[in-house]
LOVO-711690 format. One line per 8 residues: number of its first residue (from 1); their letters; for each residue x, y, z negated of C-alpha. Coordinates in steps of 0.02 Angstrom, whole numbers, plus 50000, padded with zeros to 5 digits. Layout:
! residues N
NUM = A = X,Y,Z  ... .
This chain:
! residues 741
1 = MLGSTHGT = 48560,50940,52490  48724,50872,52400  48713,50993,52256  48525,50950,52227  48587,50791,52135  48677,50905,51996  48515,50964,51942  48495,51098,51820 .
9 = LTTDSRRA = 48435,51074,51623  48281,51114,51588  48250,51230,51448  48190,51092,51312  48323,50964,51365  48451,51093,51364  48384,51133,51197  48391,50940,51125 .
17 = RVIACGEQ = 48574,50940,51209  48616,51084,51101  48548,50991,50961  48647,50819,50993  48797,50880,51029  48805,51026,50911  48821,51170,51028  48857,51337,50935 .
25 = PAPAVHGR = 48739,51445,50954  48797,51646,51014  48840,51756,50873  48742,51914,50857  48802,52043,50997  48736,52227,50986  48665,52198,50814  48535,52079,50878 .
33 = PAATDDLD = 48535,51923,50787  48557,51792,50945  48441,51653,50965  48483,51511,51076  48302,51473,51132  48265,51673,51175  48176,51640,51339  48141,51778,51484 .
41 = VSGRPLYA = 47992,51785,51600  48011,51623,51680  48045,51520,51518  48246,51530,51548  48371,51538,51401  48414,51713,51393  48571,51666,51303  48674,51526,51318 .
49 = GVPDLDRF = 48747,51416,51168  48936,51373,51172  48981,51204,51183  49074,51128,51038  49222,51049,51136  49345,51072,51000  49352,50880,50985  49369,50864,51168 .
57 = FRPESVAV = 49520,50961,51154  49580,50915,50960  49490,50734,50929  49536,50635,50799  49494,50483,50886  49501,50425,51069  49480,50262,51156  49549,50219,51323 .
65 = IGASDAEG = 49414,50093,51396  49507,50000,51531  49682,50022,51433  49832,49934,51528  50014,49892,51507  50045,49790,51638  50188,49856,51767  50152,49916,51917 .
73 = RPNTGITR = 49942,49934,51854  49883,50138,51886  49799,50115,51722  49966,50083,51628  50032,50259,51677  49858,50341,51637  49877,50245,51474  50052,50285,51428 .
81 = QLLSWAQR = 49999,50480,51461  49854,50475,51349  49970,50385,51217  50098,50526,51210  49964,50641,51214  49852,50572,51073  50025,50568,50967  50046,50761,50999 .
89 = VGARLHPV = 49866,50827,50958  49860,50689,50797  49746,50563,50858  49711,50393,50846  49714,50292,50999  49592,50137,51014  49636,50027,51176  49475,49943,51244 .
97 = HPTRQSVF = 49503,49781,51365  49386,49644,51362  49562,49515,51389  49709,49582,51303  49760,49579,51141  49867,49755,51124  49919,49868,51230  50087,49972,51203 .
105 = GISCVPSV = 50084,49863,51028  49919,49929,50987  49785,49819,50935  49660,49805,51070  49468,49769,51055  49378,49696,51178  49236,49819,51186  49161,49983,51140 .
113 = ADLPEQVD = 49045,49890,51020  49191,49822,50945  49299,50006,50900  49345,50006,50696  49283,50183,50705  49168,50304,50790  49264,50402,50906  49274,50571,50973 .
121 = LAVLLVSD = 49345,50553,51137  49306,50408,51272  49425,50413,51423  49362,50296,51549  49489,50202,51676  49330,50102,51748  49283,50124,51946  49086,50112,51871 .
129 = PLPVVEQL = 49069,50215,51722  48872,50215,51718  48864,50034,51597  49007,50103,51489  48904,50288,51465  48756,50184,51388  48869,50082,51272  48961,50256,51224 .
137 = AEAKVKFA = 48788,50316,51178  48760,50180,51064  48930,50210,50966  48884,50405,50965  49038,50439,51056  49047,50637,51082  49140,50664,51246  49192,50544,51390 .
145 = VAFASGFA = 49303,50576,51547  49272,50487,51703  49415,50488,51830  49312,50365,51934  49296,50434,52117  49168,50387,52237  49020,50507,52203  48941,50664,52284 .
153 = ETGAEGAA = 49105,50714,52366  49082,50547,52484  48914,50591,52549  48737,50544,52514  48769,50369,52424  48891,50441,52327  48765,50600,52266  48632,50467,52231 .
161 = AQARLAAA = 48769,50367,52108  48822,50538,52042  48628,50594,52003  48608,50418,51895  48770,50450,51810  48708,50621,51763  48533,50561,51700  48614,50438,51597 .
169 = VERSGLRL = 48727,50558,51517  48578,50662,51470  48480,50527,51400  48648,50480,51298  48686,50639,51201  48872,50654,51246  48966,50748,51357  49050,50707,51506 .
177 = LGPNTNLN = 49186,50764,51612  49196,50716,51789  49197,50599,51889  49312,50625,52012  49440,50712,51883  49617,50681,51844  49737,50697,51677  49778,50886,51667 .
185 = AFEKFRDD = 49680,50904,51499  49808,50789,51428  49974,50896,51492  50106,50925,51387  50090,51130,51357  50236,51214,51298  50228,51262,51095  50360,51372,51089 .
193 = LDGPAIAL = 50284,51516,51179  50182,51667,51078  50075,51787,51124  49891,51769,51208  49867,51631,51318  49790,51577,51490  49649,51457,51479  49636,51359,51657 .
201 = ITQSGHQG = 49497,51278,51728  49515,51192,51907  49394,51072,52013  49584,51044,52106  49704,50979,51983  49847,51018,52126  49778,51205,52137  49793,51233,51961 .
209 = RPVFTMQE = 49969,51171,51964  50063,51354,51988  49971,51412,51853  50036,51272,51725  50220,51307,51794  50225,51477,51737  50245,51419,51563  50430,51401,51621 .
217 = LGVRLSHW = 50422,51596,51667  50387,51618,51481  50180,51635,51524  50091,51529,51375  49966,51435,51425  49832,51345,51309  49708,51234,51381  49683,51159,51562 .
225 = APTGNEAD = 49493,51092,51605  49491,50979,51774  49304,50994,51802  49282,50861,51948  49122,50849,52008  49039,50913,51860  48889,50782,51827  48887,50858,51652 .
233 = LETADFIS = 49025,50982,51583  49039,51094,51715  49153,51283,51729  49028,51378,51636  49037,51283,51480  49219,51289,51494  49202,51473,51514  49115,51506,51375 .
241 = YFAEQPEV = 49225,51390,51264  49370,51470,51292  49296,51635,51274  49288,51597,51089  49447,51528,51049  49564,51674,50970  49710,51624,51067  49655,51655,51238 .
249 = GAIACYVE = 49682,51798,51315  49626,51764,51499  49555,51637,51599  49585,51582,51736  49485,51473,51867  49507,51397,52039  49325,51366,52091  49267,51253,52236 .
257 = GLKDGRAF = 49066,51268,52209  48951,51303,52043  48818,51189,51986  48710,51295,51909  48733,51503,51965  48630,51559,51814  48742,51445,51671  48881,51540,51757 .
265 = MLAADRAA = 48811,51720,51739  48770,51668,51540  48962,51604,51537  49035,51758,51616  48913,51858,51514  48978,51779,51374  49170,51837,51425  49113,52012,51454 .
273 = RRGVPVVA = 49036,52039,51285  49215,52001,51217  49314,52074,51316  49397,51912,51384  49447,51925,51575  49386,51793,51691  49512,51767,51854  49454,51674,51987 .
281 = VKVGRTET = 49501,51604,52153  49311,51553,52223  49307,51450,52384  49196,51465,52528  49212,51644,52610  49207,51533,52776  49104,51388,52827  49264,51288,52847 .
289 = GARTAASH = 49309,51327,52673  49127,51287,52602  49140,51125,52705  49300,51066,52636  49242,51108,52462  49078,50994,52484  49192,50853,52552  49316,50865,52409 .
297 = TGKLTGAD = 49192,50915,52248  49034,50880,52314  49006,51039,52251  48881,51185,52326  49004,51327,52360  48841,51447,52380  48807,51602,52480  48970,51705,52471 .
305 = AVVDAAMR = 48903,51850,52454  48791,51820,52308  48929,51725,52216  49027,51896,52241  48897,52000,52168  48871,51894,52034  49050,51898,51981  49077,52081,52004 .
313 = QYGVIRVD = 48905,52103,51899  48997,52012,51758  49160,52073,51782  49242,51904,51849  49403,51965,51956  49414,51868,52113  49547,51838,52201  49608,51751,52363 .
321 = GLDELQDT = 49778,51670,52328  49848,51565,52197  49993,51672,52179  49867,51806,52156  49776,51710,52017  49948,51679,51921  50008,51862,51914  49835,51942,51889 .
329 = AALLARAR = 49782,51826,51738  49963,51836,51663  49948,52018,51668  49758,52024,51594  49824,51897,51465  49957,51979,51402  49939,52172,51420  49873,52289,51292 .
337 = PVSADGVV = 49721,52395,51338  49769,52559,51436  49775,52728,51349  49743,52823,51510  49693,52760,51697  49848,52867,51785  49981,52767,51884  50156,52819,51905 .
345 = VYSISGGT = 50277,52738,52016  50460,52773,51991  50621,52723,52081  50793,52729,52137  50739,52750,52326  50617,52876,52391  50568,52756,52533  50539,52625,52413 .
353 = GAHFSDLA = 50416,52735,52311  50331,52819,52456  50288,52634,52529  50250,52574,52353  50126,52738,52338  50040,52713,52493  49994,52546,52473  49939,52585,52296 .
361 = TEAGLPLP = 49844,52728,52336  49751,52629,52484  49704,52500,52357  49611,52631,52258  49746,52657,52111  49745,52831,52027  49933,52911,52065  49893,53094,51966 .
369 = RLSDAKQA = 50015,53218,52023  50128,53245,51877  50109,53426,51796  50227,53555,51831  50293,53552,51653  50332,53370,51660  50401,53393,51841  50524,53515,51757 .
377 = ELHQWIPE = 50570,53407,51615  50623,53272,51739  50725,53386,51830  50845,53404,51674  50917,53225,51728  50852,53209,51911  50905,53341,52062  50807,53473,52088 .
385 = YLDVANPV = 50799,53415,52302  50714,53256,52251  50518,53247,52213  50474,53192,52064  50274,53236,52060  50242,53047,52080  50309,52937,52173  50479,52989,52060 .
393 = DNGGHPVG = 50638,52964,52157  50781,52982,52036  50907,52948,52187  50993,52818,52127  51140,52880,51992  51043,52924,51837  50989,52727,51806  51173,52699,51790 .
401 = DWRGRKII = 51200,52819,51620  51108,52866,51494  50988,52992,51597  50885,52825,51655  50821,52779,51484  50777,52989,51459  50700,52979,51626  50595,52818,51584 .
409 = DAILDDPA = 50537,52880,51392  50491,53047,51480  50376,52983,51608  50294,52864,51479  50272,52999,51361  50162,53093,51470  49967,53065,51410  49889,53053,51571 .
417 = VGVLICPI = 50009,52914,51611  49945,52718,51563  50052,52622,51680  50234,52637,51744  50291,52540,51906  50446,52508,51958  50481,52428,52127  50664,52351,52141 .
425 = TGPFPPMS = 50655,52297,52311  50828,52221,52280  50976,52182,52171  51116,52330,52173  51225,52264,52010  51258,52357,51899  51147,52499,51937  50961,52364,51936 .
433 = DQLAQDLV = 51031,52276,51798  51043,52449,51690  50871,52491,51772  50797,52322,51720  50867,52345,51529  50814,52514,51504  50640,52453,51548  50638,52327,51451 .
441 = DAAEQTDK = 50685,52419,51304  50569,52558,51333  50425,52441,51363  50481,52372,51181  50436,52558,51109  50289,52595,51202  50088,52543,51201  50077,52565,51389 .
449 = LVCVVWGS = 50108,52457,51530  50265,52454,51614  50290,52330,51768  50416,52298,51883  50415,52233,52050  50574,52109,52095  50574,52098,52269  50737,52002,52282 .
457 = PVGTESAY = 50683,51832,52377  50823,51725,52273  50756,51738,52105  50906,51680,52010  50979,51861,51973  51020,51854,51789  50910,52034,51775  50781,51942,51841 .
465 = REILLGSS = 50789,51783,51757  50854,51849,51595  50807,52013,51542  50639,52027,51645  50577,51876,51621  50663,51861,51448  50525,52002,51391  50340,51969,51346 .
473 = RVATFRTF = 50309,52161,51360  50362,52198,51552  50249,52121,51679  50335,52076,51822  50308,52018,51994  50386,51957,52151  50291,52065,52277  50213,52231,52290 .
481 = ANCITAVR = 50034,52155,52341  50032,52058,52190  50068,52198,52084  49949,52320,52136  49811,52187,52148  49858,52136,51954  49860,52319,51903  49715,52356,51981 .
489 = AHLDHARF = 49608,52213,51910  49680,52274,51727  49615,52452,51738  49459,52403,51824  49417,52272,51674  49467,52398,51559  49337,52505,51622  49197,52374,51639 .
497 = TASYRSPF = 49230,52327,51473  49214,52493,51382  49030,52521,51462  48973,52346,51471  48778,52319,51421  48731,52145,51454  48577,52148,51560  48526,51991,51482 .
505 = DEAPRTHS = 48477,52085,51321  48360,52217,51426  48306,52077,51516  48092,52055,51520  48045,51919,51393  47849,51947,51438  47747,51986,51594  47701,52141,51636 .
513 = PSYRKAQA = 47521,52195,51685  47589,52208,51862  47626,52034,51860  47434,51981,51837  47385,52085,51970  47530,52021,52091  47472,51833,52054  47294,51871,52117 .
521 = LMRPGQQL = 47376,51899,52306  47495,51738,52306  47438,51630,52438  47543,51464,52379  47652,51426,52546  47573,51567,52642  47659,51740,52721  47564,51873,52684 .
529 = SEHAAKQL = 47497,51992,52789  47554,52177,52793  47416,52240,52704  47447,52121,52570  47611,52146,52550  47593,52319,52528  47471,52268,52392  47595,52164,52299 .
537 = LRAYGIRV = 47706,52326,52313  47563,52432,52246  47530,52322,52087  47708,52348,52047  47704,52531,52049  47792,52549,52227  47737,52704,52337  47645,52646,52500 .
545 = PREQLVTS = 47573,52760,52634  47367,52805,52634  47294,52672,52733  47148,52571,52767  47102,52403,52844  46978,52418,52993  46895,52284,53091  46802,52390,53227 .
553 = AAAAVRAA = 46854,52549,53344  46735,52647,53238  46805,52598,53077  46971,52655,53135  46921,52836,53185  46825,52852,53016  46990,52781,52918  47086,52903,53026 .
561 = GLVGYPVV = 46988,53067,52961  47007,52987,52792  47191,52972,52802  47227,53134,52874  47298,53150,53070  47431,53115,53142  47406,52931,53107  47508,52761,53134 .
569 = MKASGAQL = 47412,52610,53197  47479,52432,53163  47395,52253,53187  47403,52164,53026  47423,51976,53010  47471,51848,52880  47595,51768,53028  47631,51927,53121 .
577 = AHKTELGL = 47829,51977,53119  47911,52098,53223  47755,52201,53282  47853,52334,53369  47931,52197,53478  47757,52142,53543  47691,52330,53565  47578,52307,53420 .
585 = VKVGLTSA = 47627,52478,53328  47561,52651,53371  47633,52798,53292  47582,52993,53324  47396,52975,53332  47310,53126,53332  47140,53109,53401  46981,53011,53375 .
593 = SQVRDAYR = 46995,52962,53566  47178,52907,53535  47132,52801,53388  46986,52709,53483  47106,52662,53633  47249,52610,53508  47118,52496,53406  47074,52415,53588 .
601 = ELTDIARY = 47231,52398,53627  47317,52318,53493  47172,52183,53478  47197,52152,53664  47382,52127,53643  47359,52027,53486  47238,51912,53592  47344,51877,53726 .
609 = EGVSLDGV = 47491,51846,53625  47375,51727,53508  47415,51831,53374  47282,51806,53233  47240,51958,53148  47148,52025,52973  47129,52188,53063  47224,52359,53127 .
617 = LVCQMVDP = 47299,52451,52973  47264,52636,52992  47403,52699,52915  47473,52902,52853  47612,52969,52943  47754,52990,52834  47889,53131,52845  48059,53070,52905 .
625 = GVEMVVGV = 48208,53037,52786  48333,52897,52750  48265,52725,52831  48317,52601,52704  48268,52406,52661  48255,52336,52483  48221,52149,52480  48199,51978,52393 .
633 = TQDELFGP = 48279,51809,52439  48303,51640,52353  48491,51588,52329  48511,51390,52305  48628,51427,52150  48558,51578,52063  48367,51606,52111  48298,51751,52163 .
641 = TVTVGLGG = 48431,51894,52221  48383,52072,52276  48471,52167,52419  48483,52363,52484  48559,52419,52639  48537,52536,52791  48340,52486,52854  48262,52504,53035 .
649 = VLVEVLRD = 48336,52431,53148  48500,52466,53076  48495,52319,52958  48503,52201,53110  48640,52306,53193  48762,52350,53053  48708,52207,52939  48744,52355,52787 .
657 = TAVRVPPF = 48686,52267,52624  48732,52247,52452  48668,52086,52329  48633,52084,52163  48574,51925,52050  48429,51967,51921  48450,52030,51775  48533,52189,51814 .
665 = GEEQARAM = 48510,52364,51767  48507,52533,51827  48706,52562,51834  48718,52403,51947  48567,52482,52065  48654,52638,52086  48840,52528,52129  48751,52430,52256 .
673 = LDELRGRA = 48713,52593,52342  48889,52639,52316  48963,52487,52416  48849,52536,52557  48970,52589,52712  48837,52705,52755  48799,52796,52573  48843,52969,52638 .
681 = LLDGVRGR = 48689,52950,52753  48607,52971,52567  48678,53118,52513  48636,53216,52672  48741,53232,52838  48731,53366,52976  48632,53468,52891  48500,53344,52818 .
689 = PPSDLDAL = 48439,53378,52644  48504,53241,52508  48394,53100,52478  48286,53056,52329  48420,52927,52233  48336,52912,52079  48161,52859,52186  48277,52735,52286 .
697 = VEVVLRVQ = 48347,52669,52130  48179,52646,52046  48103,52521,52184  48258,52431,52191  48248,52402,51981  48027,52376,52026  48092,52244,52157  48192,52170,52038 .
705 = RMALELDG = 48051,52165,51910  47942,52074,52041  48087,51951,52082  48110,51887,51907  47923,51901,51853  47868,51802,51998  48036,51673,52030  47942,51518,52081 .
713 = ELAELDIN = 47802,51616,52150  47882,51730,52288  48010,51651,52412  48045,51816,52522  48015,51992,52521  48066,52113,52663  48032,52308,52636  48062,52384,52791 .
721 = PLMVLPRG = 48089,52518,52822  48084,52608,52652  48084,52784,52680  48191,52882,52554  48127,53051,52548  48213,53215,52523  48273,53223,52341  48125,53238,52232 .
729 = QGAVALDA = 48008,53188,52358  47994,52998,52316  48017,52867,52437  47889,52758,52532  47868,52588,52593  47813,52609,52765  47797,52423,52805  47819,52243,52710 .
737 = MAVCR = 47821,52077,52713  47816,51929,52596  47819,51736,52593  47750,51649,52428  47831,51490,52389 .
């Protein structure tokens, strides 16, 4: 696979990189002194260091390798832009070219070895950066940028070239941006805008252009990191760095693929700890998108359900369109924390209010009914026949005089209201102009969020361009959908941040006694029999039925007496799957004669089908409950993942499952259940009692522990069905399959 060329830093090499490049250790969190080399049970870092990228974005000296001032040459335009950028950031620029005496009037040196000083940043305008990287290492250069293409994005040969480049960079001690990147990091950012800024990360420069252009609407942008193929520096590095910058209010990302799933989780965790929102467009929801992304940057897009789950675990807000990325990031960067979740829709048209409220409610925004007292207050200025319960319809005329501001202030004064949204579907001066001005003035006097949807497709009206966009306190949108998406993200992120506890703080650092028992059961490269797989579960405290493995009909009868009638009998073999389809399961056996007959029939079928058995299981029959499935699989980017869903045959028919990436806690385990379409089955339907949710959650957490401790040894685990019994009675794993790595 192309992604295998990226590799992952081992613990030792990562620690060496931290020392060589001056990466900042994580600061203390939750009262715990941070340690960069805290390791989990698999020997992987629990807390990521922050790359010290100050000298990348604000270097004191820059070398341009392959600089040119010859007209018509591509390198000339790049050199000119870099020269302008260096002047803006106050950096000394040194052109490097083997045959030129000067470039744009600046003395030129023939090679890296001839640079007059140690430089912070080298920009490589050469087709093959590999030889230059080795020269930069000798010169102790801190950062380099490689624009050259023709690497992993082109296929296997390019991927091999990128692997060689990545290995050289790792040996060198410098940090590399690219290859296959662009000049976006060296754009001219407006310095006349105030307030928190958006930091932008993109793997496609063109896809970041809309966010960059938001500066023309008054939205501040502080950084742009075009990561390209990520042979070294990756999206996760920039998320970690930007989350530490005081001017950054939100991080906006366009991601085609992730280099290292765990590094991404650690970076998102850092942002979550600090309450810095991360908003991302992630390509790869479809096979076509994934394939196109691979051809563009040579990245693995990853299994989308796993990527989506990892993002939600760490509060990353995933959006689909670049317009959503713009609007959501802008709102999250600039909006203050909300004092309440309640959203009130206020309009000059009942139809507009009803339309917006329908969409908002369907999207999950809380639109509380205003109290009788608040409605009576609003009816001082709004005719009695109009509905002001929420949405609030003013009928139009009050916005044209002193009453308009009174209405807005009264709504914002309600302690249950945290957000006021006013959709203005079209300009209707002077009414709409006065309404816009009142909203802006009110927003300056409140800590609550005021949003306006300016629906005119023209966008040149003074009420929009001057009044609304001139305010740093009003969040202005052009569509209902983007407003709803952004506000929901703002409210969700506030709740997420308020209750966030990093799972890495509680991740296991040492192996449990269960691990030693389980390890003795593992058979590298083999699938375990059901009996052995259940022993694995038992080692981790997961309940299985009473059962015995037998190899004769007489032994089966004795076992049935010990287990207790009625019993279930199943063939057990290391490579045996889909036993039911082969007729290798017998249920409800109530006598010795039935047990003897069942044993003979099961072994006869196995011989006929050519199935090798290690015996026949005689199992306790378990009372009916809700059949669930809990499993472990290995994801190429994130490693072990845990899945829960409706079990039995429903898992294949409905595919109603939820997934999480370890480590995670009880809250996330319960959230997995809430995501299931069949969640109501667990609460009891049509007279059935509620299921033992606590027992189900405990099984999920024990399976997670198994996945973490046996990472590298366990390729796959499938508990199906896990019978979840009525509340207080627990959960029993009726069948299990495990594959060792």
